[in-house]
BADO-349789 format. One record per residue (C-alpha): residue in three letters; x, y, z. Coordinates in Angstrom, 2 decimals. Example, Ala and Ser with C-alpha at 12.3 -4.5 7.8 and 13.67 -1.06 7.14 Angstrom:
<pts>
residuo,xx,yy,zz
ALA,12.30,-4.50,7.80
SER,13.67,-1.06,7.14
</pts>
This chain:
<pts>
residuo,xx,yy,zz
MET,20.27,9.41,-16.88
LYS,22.25,11.75,-18.06
ASN,22.58,12.75,-21.63
ASN,20.84,9.57,-22.82
LEU,24.01,7.77,-22.10
ASP,23.86,3.49,-21.11
LEU,23.67,3.47,-17.62
LEU,25.25,0.13,-16.36
ILE,24.43,-0.61,-12.41
LYS,26.79,-3.16,-11.16
ASN,27.96,-4.69,-7.75
ALA,23.86,-5.67,-7.30
VAL,21.80,-8.24,-6.75
VAL,19.35,-8.02,-9.98
ARG,16.62,-10.13,-9.03
THR,14.97,-10.59,-12.33
ILE,11.47,-12.01,-11.74
ASP,11.60,-13.67,-14.80
ASP,10.42,-17.18,-15.57
ARG,12.88,-18.95,-13.83
ASP,13.78,-16.31,-10.97
SER,17.44,-15.34,-12.47
ILE,19.66,-13.66,-10.59
HIS,22.64,-11.13,-12.09
SER,25.20,-9.03,-10.58
ALA,24.42,-5.61,-13.29
ILE,22.04,-4.82,-15.56
LEU,22.57,-2.25,-18.67
LEU,19.93,0.02,-19.38
ARG,19.87,1.74,-22.84
ALA,17.24,4.41,-24.43
GLY,14.45,3.50,-21.51
ARG,14.89,0.24,-22.37
ILE,16.56,-2.69,-20.50
ALA,19.59,-3.58,-23.31
ALA,21.47,-6.26,-21.10
LEU,22.07,-8.35,-17.99
GLY,24.63,-10.52,-16.46
THR,28.12,-10.07,-14.91
GLU,29.59,-6.41,-14.75
ALA,32.34,-7.79,-17.06
GLU,29.92,-8.76,-19.34
MET,27.99,-5.16,-18.81
GLN,31.14,-3.53,-19.59
THR,31.89,-5.17,-22.57
ALA,28.18,-4.42,-23.93
ALA,27.95,-0.82,-22.88
SER,28.89,2.08,-25.04
PRO,31.91,4.43,-24.79
GLY,31.49,6.64,-21.87
ALA,27.91,4.99,-20.39
GLU,27.62,6.37,-16.96
ILE,28.26,3.53,-14.31
PHE,26.44,3.24,-11.10
ASP,27.94,1.18,-8.07
ALA,25.09,-0.34,-6.16
GLY,27.28,-1.36,-3.35
GLY,25.68,-4.95,-2.79
ARG,21.92,-3.65,-3.11
THR,19.11,-5.11,-4.61
ILE,17.60,-4.55,-7.86
VAL,13.71,-5.57,-8.50
PRO,11.49,-4.05,-10.97
GLY,9.22,-1.52,-10.44
PHE,5.84,-2.21,-8.42
ILE,2.77,-1.99,-9.38
ASP,-0.61,-1.63,-7.35
ALA,-3.11,-2.47,-9.64
HIS,-5.70,-1.61,-7.82
ASN,-5.55,2.24,-6.32
HIS,-7.98,5.34,-5.71
LEU,-4.97,8.04,-7.09
SER,-7.62,10.56,-8.62
VAL,-9.42,10.36,-5.00
ALA,-5.84,10.18,-3.11
ALA,-4.68,13.24,-4.98
PHE,-6.93,15.44,-3.09
GLU,-5.78,14.33,0.29
PRO,-3.92,17.31,1.00
ILE,-6.65,19.98,0.78
ALA,-9.28,17.86,2.61
VAL,-9.78,17.60,6.34
ASP,-7.77,14.57,8.05
CYS,-9.94,12.53,10.18
SER,-8.29,9.34,10.37
THR,-9.05,7.30,13.33
PRO,-6.46,6.68,14.43
PRO,-5.07,8.52,15.70
LEU,-8.56,10.64,16.35
ALA,-10.06,8.78,18.98
THR,-13.34,10.05,19.57
LEU,-16.14,12.05,17.81
ASP,-15.30,15.25,19.68
GLU,-11.67,15.16,18.14
VAL,-13.11,14.74,14.80
LEU,-15.49,17.40,15.07
ALA,-12.92,19.85,16.31
THR,-10.55,19.00,13.83
ILE,-13.59,19.61,10.95
GLU,-14.34,22.88,12.89
THR,-10.65,24.14,13.12
HIS,-10.15,23.75,9.28
CYS,-13.29,25.28,7.99
LYS,-13.60,28.24,9.97
ASP,-11.49,30.69,7.44
LEU,-12.77,28.96,4.07
PRO,-14.74,30.86,2.30
ALA,-18.49,30.23,2.48
GLY,-19.93,27.99,0.18
GLN,-16.98,26.22,-0.66
TRP,-16.57,22.57,-0.68
VAL,-14.58,20.47,1.68
ARG,-14.40,16.94,2.41
GLY,-12.89,14.70,5.20
ILE,-11.11,11.46,4.87
GLY,-9.85,8.35,6.66
PHE,-12.89,8.59,9.51
HIS,-14.63,5.31,10.18
SER,-16.70,4.70,13.16
SER,-15.45,1.48,14.66
GLN,-12.20,3.31,15.47
ILE,-13.71,5.99,17.71
THR,-14.82,5.39,21.44
GLU,-18.37,6.23,20.51
GLN,-18.91,3.81,17.96
ARG,-21.55,6.08,15.66
ASN,-21.25,8.00,12.72
PRO,-21.89,11.89,12.99
THR,-25.15,13.43,12.29
ARG,-25.88,16.06,9.71
TYR,-26.15,18.73,12.58
GLU,-23.35,17.90,14.15
LEU,-21.69,18.41,10.92
ASP,-23.80,21.17,10.55
GLU,-22.17,23.06,13.74
VAL,-18.95,22.41,12.87
ALA,-19.06,23.39,9.40
PRO,-22.08,25.68,8.94
HIS,-21.23,28.03,5.70
ASN,-19.68,25.06,3.79
PRO,-20.81,22.08,1.82
PHE,-19.08,19.24,3.70
PHE,-18.44,15.60,3.21
LEU,-16.90,12.87,5.94
ILE,-15.62,9.81,3.41
GLU,-15.37,6.80,5.73
SER,-12.52,5.75,4.91
ASN,-13.50,2.41,2.60
CYS,-15.00,5.16,0.40
HIS,-18.59,2.87,0.85
ALA,-20.19,5.39,2.63
GLY,-20.31,9.18,3.47
HIS,-21.48,11.67,6.17
ALA,-22.94,14.90,4.86
ASN,-23.68,18.24,6.56
SER,-26.78,20.19,5.85
LEU,-25.34,22.46,3.15
ALA,-23.97,19.49,0.99
LEU,-27.26,17.29,1.23
ASP,-28.98,20.31,-0.03
ALA,-26.48,21.18,-2.86
VAL,-27.76,17.32,-4.49
ARG,-30.75,17.70,-3.19
ILE,-31.47,15.00,-1.13
ASP,-34.12,15.52,1.14
VAL,-37.37,13.51,2.85
CYS,-38.86,13.24,-0.41
THR,-35.84,11.59,-1.73
PRO,-36.10,7.61,-2.51
ASP,-33.20,5.31,-2.22
PRO,-31.62,5.11,-5.42
TRP,-30.50,1.74,-6.77
GLY,-27.59,0.43,-5.41
GLY,-27.60,3.08,-1.90
ASN,-29.57,3.74,0.96
ILE,-30.13,6.88,2.50
GLU,-30.58,6.46,6.28
ARG,-33.13,8.66,8.18
ASP,-34.36,9.18,11.36
ALA,-37.75,7.86,12.57
SER,-39.59,10.71,10.71
GLY,-37.90,10.19,7.44
VAL,-34.96,12.69,7.72
PRO,-32.19,11.86,6.03
THR,-29.44,11.72,9.11
GLY,-26.62,12.28,6.82
THR,-25.34,9.48,6.14
LEU,-25.25,7.79,2.67
PHE,-24.29,4.03,2.05
GLU,-22.68,2.91,-1.18
ALA,-24.46,4.34,-4.33
ALA,-26.41,6.99,-2.36
SER,-23.34,8.80,-1.61
ASP,-22.64,9.05,-5.72
LEU,-24.50,12.88,-6.06
VAL,-22.47,13.74,-3.03
THR,-19.17,12.31,-3.68
SER,-18.83,13.83,-7.58
ALA,-20.05,17.05,-6.58
SER,-17.38,17.07,-3.79
TRP,-14.86,15.76,-6.03
GLU,-15.80,18.24,-9.31
ALA,-15.72,20.96,-6.82
TYR,-11.88,20.34,-6.06
ALA,-11.05,19.28,-9.32
GLU,-12.94,22.17,-11.74
ARG,-12.26,24.63,-9.02
ASP,-8.55,25.49,-10.68
TRP,-7.59,22.26,-13.26
ASP,-3.85,23.20,-13.29
ARG,-3.47,22.74,-9.75
ALA,-5.56,19.31,-9.24
VAL,-3.08,18.23,-12.20
ASP,-0.30,19.52,-9.77
LEU,-1.83,17.81,-6.82
LEU,-2.33,14.29,-9.14
GLU,1.66,14.72,-9.91
ALA,2.63,15.31,-6.25
LYS,0.71,11.83,-5.00
ALA,1.96,10.51,-8.40
THR,5.58,11.65,-6.75
GLU,4.82,10.06,-3.43
TYR,3.96,6.47,-4.92
LEU,7.37,6.04,-6.80
ALA,9.45,7.11,-3.32
VAL,7.81,3.97,-1.90
GLY,9.16,2.30,-5.53
LEU,5.48,2.13,-7.59
THR,6.03,2.83,-10.90
GLY,2.82,1.51,-12.23
VAL,-0.84,2.11,-10.95
GLY,-4.45,1.24,-11.62
ASP,-6.97,3.34,-10.71
ALA,-10.11,1.09,-9.82
CYS,-12.53,3.36,-10.41
VAL,-12.24,6.03,-12.82
THR,-15.49,8.70,-13.45
THR,-16.07,10.69,-16.48
ARG,-14.43,13.64,-14.62
GLY,-11.99,11.62,-13.62
ALA,-10.62,10.72,-16.79
GLU,-10.87,14.39,-17.78
LEU,-8.03,14.83,-15.21
TYR,-5.99,11.92,-16.29
ARG,-6.12,13.21,-19.97
ARG,-5.11,16.66,-18.47
ALA,-2.45,15.49,-16.63
ASP,-0.87,12.87,-19.20
ALA,-1.31,15.99,-21.89
ALA,0.96,17.97,-19.79
GLN,3.11,15.13,-19.04
LYS,2.54,15.41,-15.87
LEU,2.21,11.32,-15.17
PRO,5.44,10.55,-13.63
LEU,4.33,6.85,-13.57
THR,2.09,4.24,-15.91
LEU,-1.71,4.74,-15.11
GLN,-4.16,2.16,-16.26
GLN,-7.79,3.26,-15.66
LEU,-10.66,0.80,-14.71
HIS,-13.39,2.78,-16.31
GLY,-16.48,3.35,-14.16
GLY,-19.97,5.43,-15.02
ASP,-20.44,8.84,-13.92
HIS,-20.15,8.16,-10.61
PHE,-18.12,6.06,-8.21
PHE,-20.67,3.41,-7.52
SER,-22.91,4.07,-11.17
LYS,-24.52,0.91,-12.86
GLN,-22.62,0.66,-15.69
ASP,-24.54,1.05,-18.76
LEU,-23.03,-0.45,-21.94
ARG,-25.44,1.53,-24.25
ARG,-23.71,4.87,-23.82
THR,-21.17,5.88,-26.61
ASP,-19.77,8.49,-24.81
ILE,-18.74,5.57,-21.92
LEU,-17.59,3.54,-24.76
GLU,-15.55,5.59,-26.28
ARG,-13.85,7.04,-23.31
ILE,-12.66,3.13,-22.21
HIS,-11.63,2.27,-25.75
ARG,-9.74,5.92,-26.38
SER,-6.35,5.25,-27.68
ASP,-3.44,4.85,-24.80
SER,-0.46,6.82,-24.65
HIS,2.88,5.57,-23.35
MET,2.06,6.55,-20.20
LEU,-2.18,6.49,-19.98
ARG,-3.84,3.48,-20.48
GLY,-7.98,2.10,-20.60
GLY,-9.35,-0.51,-22.08
THR,-10.51,-1.89,-18.90
MET,-14.10,-1.83,-17.26
LYS,-15.19,-2.05,-13.45
ILE,-18.10,-3.45,-11.90
PHE,-19.15,-3.47,-8.44
VAL,-20.77,-6.81,-7.64
ASP,-21.68,-6.97,-3.65
ARG,-21.44,-3.51,-0.94
ALA,-19.98,-3.09,2.03
TYR,-23.19,-1.68,3.53
PRO,-26.03,-2.39,4.89
ASP,-24.75,-5.71,6.10
GLY,-21.88,-6.79,4.49
PRO,-20.81,-8.17,1.32
GLY,-22.76,-10.74,-0.47
LEU,-21.95,-14.11,1.38
HIS,-22.77,-17.84,2.11
GLN,-23.10,-18.78,4.70
MET,-23.36,-22.63,6.53
HIS,-26.09,-22.89,9.56
ASP,-27.31,-26.17,10.42
GLY,-26.26,-27.89,6.74
CYS,-27.73,-25.32,5.17
THR,-27.14,-22.33,3.01
LYS,-28.18,-18.97,3.98
HIS,-27.48,-15.99,1.41
VAL,-26.73,-12.50,3.66
GLY,-24.99,-9.36,2.72
THR,-26.21,-7.04,-0.11
ASN,-25.19,-6.89,-3.72
PHE,-25.15,-4.26,-6.71
TYR,-25.95,-6.85,-9.57
ASN,-27.76,-10.07,-9.42
PRO,-25.78,-13.08,-10.90
ARG,-27.66,-12.62,-14.55
GLU,-26.77,-9.24,-14.59
VAL,-23.53,-9.36,-14.00
HIS,-22.83,-12.61,-16.50
ASP,-24.84,-10.46,-19.05
LEU,-22.91,-7.31,-18.49
ALA,-19.47,-9.26,-18.33
LEU,-20.31,-10.98,-21.48
GLN,-21.50,-7.99,-23.84
ALA,-18.13,-5.65,-22.51
THR,-15.91,-8.74,-23.35
GLU,-17.54,-8.99,-26.74
MET,-16.97,-5.04,-27.38
GLY,-13.26,-5.61,-26.38
ILE,-13.34,-4.97,-23.18
ASN,-11.28,-6.27,-20.12
LEU,-12.96,-6.71,-16.96
ALA,-12.11,-5.75,-13.45
ILE,-14.69,-7.17,-11.21
HIS,-15.01,-6.37,-7.17
GLY,-16.42,-9.21,-5.39
MET,-15.74,-9.35,-1.72
GLY,-17.76,-12.15,-0.24
ASN,-17.81,-15.87,-1.74
CYS,-21.14,-15.47,-3.12
ALA,-20.10,-12.69,-5.27
VAL,-16.55,-14.73,-5.81
ASP,-19.17,-17.01,-7.46
ALA,-21.11,-14.69,-9.63
VAL,-18.27,-13.28,-10.52
SER,-16.46,-17.01,-11.85
ASN,-20.02,-18.07,-13.55
ALA,-19.79,-14.90,-15.54
TYR,-16.28,-15.53,-16.56
GLU,-16.86,-18.87,-17.27
SER,-19.64,-17.75,-20.06
VAL,-16.94,-15.20,-21.52
ARG,-13.86,-17.77,-21.83
GLN,-16.55,-20.02,-23.67
ARG,-17.56,-17.58,-26.05
VAL,-14.74,-15.16,-26.61
GLY,-11.45,-17.86,-25.42
ASP,-8.38,-17.01,-23.75
ASP,-7.37,-13.80,-24.67
ALA,-9.04,-11.58,-22.53
ILE,-8.06,-10.11,-19.16
LEU,-10.47,-10.94,-16.62
ARG,-9.85,-9.74,-13.18
LEU,-11.34,-10.42,-9.76
GLU,-10.72,-7.66,-7.18
HIS,-10.72,-8.31,-3.61
ALA,-11.86,-11.59,-2.23
PHE,-11.93,-10.30,1.20
ILE,-14.01,-13.70,2.30
ALA,-13.79,-16.41,0.05
GLU,-13.36,-19.95,0.16
PRO,-10.07,-21.99,-0.38
ALA,-12.89,-24.59,-2.57
GLN,-13.16,-21.65,-4.57
ALA,-9.48,-21.09,-5.72
PRO,-9.38,-24.37,-8.53
ARG,-11.78,-22.67,-10.85
LEU,-10.49,-19.23,-10.79
ALA,-7.11,-20.67,-11.73
SER,-8.77,-23.14,-14.35
LEU,-10.89,-19.99,-16.29
GLY,-7.26,-18.14,-16.16
ILE,-8.48,-15.63,-13.40
ASP,-6.37,-13.04,-12.18
LEU,-6.96,-12.19,-8.24
VAL,-5.94,-8.77,-7.43
ALA,-6.17,-8.90,-3.48
ASN,-5.54,-6.35,-0.59
PRO,-3.73,-7.97,1.88
GLY,-2.71,-4.65,3.80
LEU,-6.18,-4.31,4.49
ALA,-5.78,-7.49,6.96
TYR,-3.84,-5.19,8.98
LYS,-6.10,-2.39,9.12
ASP,-9.68,-3.69,8.87
GLY,-8.70,-7.84,9.57
LEU,-10.83,-7.88,12.39
PHE,-14.11,-5.94,10.79
PHE,-13.85,-8.82,7.62
ASP,-13.93,-11.49,10.60
GLY,-16.71,-10.21,11.75
TRP,-18.27,-9.86,8.30
ARG,-17.36,-13.54,7.86
GLY,-19.96,-14.98,11.09
GLU,-18.95,-17.42,13.62
ASN,-18.05,-20.73,13.07
GLN,-17.97,-20.47,8.74
ARG,-15.39,-22.98,8.72
HIS,-15.61,-22.76,5.13
LEU,-14.89,-19.46,4.73
ARG,-11.12,-17.57,4.92
VAL,-10.43,-13.76,5.21
LEU,-8.03,-13.16,2.01
PRO,-7.26,-16.78,1.37
LEU,-4.14,-16.35,-0.50
ARG,-2.29,-19.32,0.29
SER,-4.85,-21.59,-0.71
MET,-5.19,-19.30,-4.23
ILE,-1.62,-19.69,-5.13
ASP,-1.35,-23.36,-4.21
ALA,-4.36,-23.98,-6.50
GLY,-2.61,-22.04,-9.55
VAL,-4.18,-18.52,-9.33
ARG,-2.32,-15.46,-10.45
VAL,-2.21,-13.22,-7.30
SER,-1.37,-9.67,-7.48
PHE,-1.12,-7.50,-4.64
ALA,-2.67,-3.61,-4.56
SER,-3.59,-1.27,-1.68
ASP,-7.15,0.18,-2.54
HIS,-5.47,3.38,-1.53
PRO,-6.58,5.38,0.33
CYS,-8.50,2.76,2.04
GLY,-5.14,1.50,3.19
THR,-1.22,2.42,3.33
TYR,0.10,2.43,-0.06
SER,3.78,1.16,0.65
PRO,4.54,-2.58,-1.37
ALA,7.01,-3.17,1.60
GLU,4.09,-2.97,4.42
ILE,1.44,-4.93,2.29
MET,3.86,-7.69,1.02
TRP,4.82,-7.66,5.16
SER,1.10,-8.44,5.85
ALA,0.41,-10.69,3.65
VAL,3.42,-13.10,4.94
ALA,2.44,-12.08,8.75
ARG,-1.27,-11.53,8.24
ARG,-1.28,-9.90,11.53
HIS,-3.68,-7.34,12.76
GLN,-2.85,-3.84,13.86
SER,-4.48,-5.42,17.08
GLY,-1.81,-8.09,17.09
THR,-4.26,-10.73,15.99
LEU,-3.52,-13.21,13.73
ILE,-6.02,-13.18,10.81
ASP,-6.29,-17.06,9.25
PRO,-2.24,-17.03,9.31
ASP,-2.36,-20.53,7.40
GLU,-3.09,-18.28,4.41
GLY,0.53,-16.30,4.64
VAL,2.26,-16.49,1.71
THR,6.50,-16.61,1.24
ALA,8.22,-13.67,0.49
SER,8.99,-14.41,-3.20
GLU,5.62,-14.70,-3.94
ALA,4.57,-11.54,-2.27
LEU,7.23,-10.16,-4.53
ARG,6.04,-11.39,-7.63
ALA,2.29,-10.34,-6.45
TYR,3.44,-6.70,-6.76
THR,5.64,-6.85,-9.90
ILE,5.00,-9.65,-12.71
ASN,1.51,-10.85,-11.77
PRO,-0.12,-7.13,-11.54
ALA,1.81,-6.81,-14.99
HIS,-0.13,-9.28,-16.37
ALA,-3.46,-8.43,-14.98
SER,-3.05,-4.95,-16.20
GLY,-1.98,-6.23,-20.01
ARG,1.45,-5.14,-20.22
ALA,3.23,-8.55,-18.84
SER,5.11,-7.70,-22.11
GLU,6.59,-4.49,-21.53
GLU,7.27,-4.45,-17.64
GLY,6.70,-6.40,-14.16
SER,10.26,-8.26,-15.21
LEU,13.83,-7.67,-15.86
GLU,14.09,-8.76,-19.23
VAL,16.11,-7.43,-22.18
GLY,13.65,-5.19,-24.36
LYS,11.18,-4.65,-21.43
ARG,10.77,-1.23,-20.39
ALA,13.67,-0.09,-18.10
ASN,10.97,0.69,-14.85
LEU,13.28,-1.14,-11.63
LEU,14.22,0.04,-8.25
ILE,17.82,-0.32,-6.27
LEU,16.21,-1.63,-2.46
ASP,18.65,-1.23,0.59
ARG,17.91,-5.16,1.14
ASP,16.85,-8.02,-0.24
PRO,13.28,-8.70,0.54
LEU,14.23,-12.62,-0.13
THR,16.22,-12.73,2.63
VAL,15.31,-10.29,5.41
SER,13.42,-11.52,8.34
THR,9.46,-10.96,7.96
ASP,9.39,-8.64,10.93
ASP,12.43,-6.27,8.89
LEU,10.23,-6.82,5.06
ARG,7.86,-4.26,6.06
SER,10.71,-1.56,6.75
ILE,12.79,-2.03,3.55
THR,13.38,1.32,1.98
VAL,13.70,2.12,-1.38
ASP,16.81,3.75,-2.58
ARG,15.86,4.62,-6.36
THR,13.36,4.24,-8.19
TYR,13.98,4.41,-12.40
VAL,10.92,5.07,-15.20
ASP,11.99,4.63,-18.49
GLY,15.37,4.34,-17.43
HIS,15.18,7.89,-16.25
LEU,16.20,8.06,-12.35
MET,12.47,9.41,-11.06
TYR,13.63,9.06,-7.42
GLU,16.19,9.25,-4.95
ARG,16.51,8.75,-1.07
GLN,18.43,11.25,0.26
HIS,21.76,9.99,1.14
ALA,21.32,6.64,-0.45
GLY,24.77,6.60,-2.36
VAL,26.12,8.63,-5.58
ALA,26.52,6.90,-8.81
ALA,30.55,6.85,-9.55
ALA,31.83,7.47,-12.87
ASP,34.62,5.18,-14.06
</pts>
C-alpha cells in the first residue's frame, strides 16, 4: 500500500471463508485491517478520497494461508546445508559424492548438515555408516538429518564433538545404533540425535546471528510466495527462541510466527519445573511473534514405528514405541493447562491418539473449554476415534502433503489386514465434526499449500498409488483447513483466517479459484499477490498491475 492510503481491490471473487462462506466482488483495506466488503460501488462509497485501486481482473481473493505445523527454524538453514534429497539422488554413492563436493573446500572443524535423505528412497535401502561419512567429510563434523527429522547419521568427528562413544548409554526417548562390538555406527534415532542436532544447528546460528536472522527472513519470504501469512514452528528449542526473538527485534519476521515450545533440544523431555522454560513459553507476544503453547511428543517413528493398537485374531496387540506412557501424557497435559499453557501434542498412531484424547478429557473437566488442545498428525488412526475428538473440541492439525511423499511408508506402519486403521482419516474426522487444519511439517515435506490441498483431495502417492481414497476431502474443506481452521488452532481466529471487517488484512490474490478448478489443477494454483497487514509483501512477476482511478 502506498502512503497509508486505503486500498480498494475490485473485480474479484472474494471468498471470505466466514461462517456463511460469503462471496463479494470487492474488498476495502485500511490501516492494515479489512474495512469493508461488498460490491465495487459500495466500496467506492466507503473508500477515502484518493484511495488506491487495484483491478483483480476476475481473480480470486482468499484469506492468507496459515501453516500451523512447520519447522521454520530448521528449514531456514537449508541454503547452507548439503542437499541430499532422495529423490533426485538415487544411490548412496550419489549421496556421498554430493557431501564430498560440498565439504572439500570448507574450513576444518566447521559443522556441516545434510538434509532430505531417506534410505527407503535409494537403491541400497540402507543408511551411510560413520566411516563412509568420514571418508567424504574427513575434516568436518557432519550430520545427515533424515527427511522426517526423527533420525540422523553422524560421522566420527560429530560423534566425538558431543561425546557419543561405545560407553554412552541410550538416552531417554532415543537409541544409538551399534555394531556387533557395541560401537556406534553413526545412526542416531529420535532423542539420541538431540545433541548432534543442537550442536550443528547452534554452529550455524551462533557463528553469525545476523546472518542466521537473514536466512530466517529469506525462508519466510519464500513462504510468502506460496501464500503463507502465518506459520507455527512446531518445536522451538531454547536457542531457536533466541533466533526468533532476534528476528522480531530486527523487524525481520514478514509473517506471523507462533512458537510451539519444546525443551533445550528437539526431542527433550518436557520439564515444567524449570522456570526458564515457563518464562519462555509465557513471554509476552508481539504483533508478529506469538507464544503460549507447548509441544509434547508422544510416539516415535523409530525403532519400530508409532504407537499403534493392531488387531490380530480378535486380540489387540500394541506395536511401536512411545516417548511417554499414557499416565505421563495425562499428568503433563493437566499440569501445563493449569499453568495457562495451550498444548500441541504429537500423536502419530491410534494408540497415541487415545493417550492424547484421555489426557484432554481430563483437561476439559478441570479447566473448561477455553484451552486450545491440539493433536498433531494422526497419521495412522481410526475413524471410530473421530467422534471423541470432536466432542472434546480437539483441533486436529494434519499433514496430508506427506501422503504424497510418505503414504506407502505410513501404509507399512499400519500393517496388513488392519481394517480399523486408516492413513490420515480426514474425511472421517471432518464428518464427525472435528475441526481439521492442514500443515506442511516442512522440511519433512513440501510447504506449498496448493500441493498439500491437492494431496488431501486426490489422496495420491508419488508412485500413483491411491492412499485410502475414501478419506479424501473437498476443495472447500481443504481451503478452510488452510485458513480459518488453523487460525482457531493457533488462537488467532479473532484476528485472521477469514476476510471479515476488523480483521487483519492478510489475504491472497490467486490466479484461479480453488473451488472451481479441477482436482488436478488445484495443485498448480499460483499466488499472484500476498498481503500481510494490508502491505503487499509478494507479487508474482507479470501478475498484473494496479489501475489508478
